[in-house]
C-alpha positions, 0 to 999 in steps of 0.5 A, a space after each residue: 827913172 827919175 823924170 819919169 817920177 816927176 813926171 808921175 807926180 806932177 800929173 798926179 797932185 796938178 800942181 806945181 812942185 814944192 818951192 824950194 824952200 819948202 812950204 812946210 818945216 819938215 821939209 825946210 828941215 829935211 832940205 838943210 839936212 841934204 843941202 847941210 851933206 851935199 857940203 860935209 860928203 865932198 868937204 871928207 876927200 880932204 885928207 886924201 887932196 892933202 895926203 895926195 899933195 903932201 906926201 907927192 905919192 898917188 900909188 893905188 888910184 887910177 885917174 882913169 876913175 878920178 877923171 870918171 867921177 869927175 866927169 859924171 859930175 857934170 850932168 848933174 850940176 846941168 840937172 841941177 841948173 835945169 831944175 833949180 835944186 840948189 842941193 844938187 847944184 851945191 854936192 855936185 859942185 863941190 863934189 866935182 873940185 874934189 873929184 878934180 883935185 885927187 884927178 889931177 893928183 892922181 896925174 902927178 904923182 
């Protein structure tokens, strides 16, 4: 669905996509907000990671689920790189490491 939307937008506008950073101040602000969310949201996993490794207890965590979360970040990173979308690359790279840390903790403990 996303690729269809991008293709349709390109066809209708007849122009190239907005560059990053965007040309208008409102879109630049939105880009910065999304980039901030992309950094802060994965950082919210730090307390969970700290708890797992400090108590050596991962009771209730499914390693299979956390492996899937980690693996599903890879296509998003590739997509972001292919489309040169800095917010997507940043967010999903951070999610990859956060989810990977929880996965390893779930395996170890």
